[in-house]
N, C-alpha and C positions, 0 to 999 in steps of 0.2 A: 546396564542402564540405558536408560533412554537417548534418542539423541531428539536436537531441535533446530529445523530449517525453519527461518523467518524472511518471509519475501515483502517486501513493498508491491504495490497493485500498477500504480501509472509506470509505463516506460520500463515495467519489468514483469509482473508477469503478461500483462498486456504490451502491445510494442508503440501504444500510443499515449497520449494524456485525455484522461475522461471528464477534465473539465475545459480542457480545449476542443474537444470534439462540441461539446455543449455549445459554449461562447461561437465555435463558427456557424453553429447550426441557427443559433441567434440571429447572428451577423447577416444570416441570408434575408431576415425580415427585417430587421434593422440594427441601429450601431447599439452593442452593449454598453454598459456603465463604464464610466471612465474606472481605471484602477489606479488610486493613489500611491506612487513609490514611497512614501515613508508608511503605509499602512503594514505592520508588521503578520498581522490576522487574515489570512485568506479566506475562514469561512463565513466571514460578512459578507465580502464580495461575492460569493459567488452565491446566497442568499439574495440578494441583491438582481444576479445573473437571473435567476429562477423566476422573481417578481418580474423582470421584465419580460421572460419568456413566457410567462404568462397571460402579462398584458399585450403581446405581441401574437397570440392565437397559438403557441404551440401546445400542445397536450401530450398526456403522458404515453399516448402511442409512439408520438414523434420524438420526446425525449428518448426515450426506451429504442427506438429504432434506431437513432444517431450512435448510440451505446453499443448496441449492438452490431455497428459497423466496425467496430476495432478488433486487432485480430493479435493472436497471441504472439508473444516474443520465441522466434524460431527455438525450437527444442523445450520449451517449457513445459507442455504435456508430459512426454519424455520423463523429465527431470521431477516433478512432482508424481508422477505415477511410482516411479523408482523408489522414490524416497519413502511414499505409502508400503509399497511393496517390502521393503525394507525396516519397517517398525519405526519410523520417525514421527515425530509430531511435526504438523507442517502448519504454520502459524501465518496467516495473512495479516500486514500491522501497515494502515494505510490512512495518511489524511485527505483521501478521496470523499466527498463531498455530497455523490449526488446517489439518488436513488437506483442501485443498478439490477437487481433487490434480493437481496437473501429473503424476505418474508414468504413470497410465495415459491421459492424453491427450495431453501434452505432449513434443515430443521430449528428450532429456535435456540437449541444447547447449542449448537455452531456459532451463533453471533450473539457476540459479548461487548457491548458497548464500555466503556469505562466507568462511567456512570448510567447503571441501567435505568430507562423511562419507559411511560405506556406505551409512549410513541416509537418503540424502537424496531429499528430494520437495519442496515448495514451496507455492504458491499455486495456482491458481482454477480447476477445473471451470468457474467461472463464466465466467473468460475463453471458455470453449472454448463453451461453452452460450449464449452470445451472438456466435458466430463470430468472435473476436476472435483465435482461436489462431494464425492465419498471420499476423497484425498486430504479433506483439509479438515485439520484439528479444531479452529477456530477464527473467527475476523474478529479484528477489534478498528474500529473506523467511526467515522462521525455517524450519529442516527439521522434520521430523515424519514418520512411521513406524506402522504398525499393526503389533499384535504380542498373538497370543492374544484380538485381537476388542477391545483397550483404543488407544487413539492417544496417541502418546509426543512429548512437545515439544523440540526441540533448540536451542539460542539459535542465531541466526546468526551472532555474533562473542562475543567476550569482551573489553570494553574498558572503557577505567579512563581516555583521554585527553580524553573529553570529559565534564565533567561537566553539562549540560544532557540528556543523553541518559541512556537505561537503558543496563546494560551487556549485555544480547543483542542493542542495535542502535544503533549513530548513523548514520543515514543519510547524514550528510556524510561519516563517513569511507568507509563502502559506495560513495557516489558515487565517492567519489576513487579508491578501488580499482580499481573498475569501468572508469572511465574513463582510468588509467594506459597508458601504450603508445601509447591511441586517438589520431588526429588531431586538433587542437582543433575543435570545433563551431561553424558560422556564426551558428546560431542555435538557444539551450538556453530550453526551458520547463518551468516544476515546478508542476503541480497538487496540491493536498492541503487538508487541513481541520483537522490534529490539532497537539498542541503537539510532537510529534514533527517537523513538517514545518517548524517553524520555524527549526532550526537549519541544515537544508541550503539554506532560505531564505536564513538571512545568509550564505551562501558561493558564493550566485550571482553571475556577473559582472556587470557593470553593463549589459551590452549584454542580458543574459537577460530574461526575462517570468515574475514569479510569479502563480501565481493562488492564494490563499487564497479559500476556499468562505463564503461569507456567512453570520454568523450562527455561526461556530465558532472555536475556541481561537485555530487559527492566525492566522486574520483579525484578531481581539482584539493577540493579541501583535504583530503586525506596525503596526497602528495605533498601540499604543505607543510603538516603536522610532523609527519617523518622526515622533512627536512630541516625542521626547527630543532635547536639544543635539547628539549625537553618533548619528545613525540606523546600526542595525546592518543595515539590508537596501539596497543600492545597486540593485537591478534596478528594472524598471518592475513595479507593482504592480496586478494590475486582478482585484479580486472579479468572483467568480462565483455565480450561484444554479443554474444547470443548463449543461452542455457546449454549449447552443449557445452560449454568451457567449464560452466558449471559442474556438469556431469561427468565431466571425463577428470577434474580435478576429484571429486569425492567416491566417484566409482572406478578407478583406473582401469582399462583393458577393456570397460564394456565396449561391445559394438555400437558406434555411433552413426545412425544414419544418416547417408548423402544426400 
């Protein structure tokens, strides 16, 4: 039976946040649009950010250059390469909403949106730049496209079934759609950091392993539910600081570079 490893992108595959990288780049030109704390959906806000970026004179090269400055999380390249060599399916499941971009670098079959559209693209030149391309089975993310020099964002889905998640992406629903019709996996692992990674963590089977990054909201939410009378997470939980922790957990005794 096959095994499945699911990764978030921001602060998981890469050590930074791609949206924050763009916002900081825009801040060098002009103040970014204000974020309303009551807003549950991040994607419309990032659409405003890209509109402001275009008005401020940031072009495609500026944005891709900012994204290209992000570094991989230590150990991540070794981890993903080892998983692929072991026959694992590797799925990137992310609410990133920037055109980092799969279309020029990754074949179309690997770029899977929740709702396919003619303007399909996806996430990560970063995956390719770090030699991950051949090891990624599929990517699920928000759609994006360039038009007349401006980046436009389209939601991965429109959902109202999950109150925990924004309307543009419930990772649990997206993962269920992706796994539908596939044979069951012998091993399943999920690595992430954010609040939107908590929902899929609650839906991982008991034989799965969930890796919340230390010091981030996903870990806090899991700690809280595990301390409650009715924990919502039944999978094994292994906090991590760098990807070498995950590598050692999945492949005990493997030589880890120092």
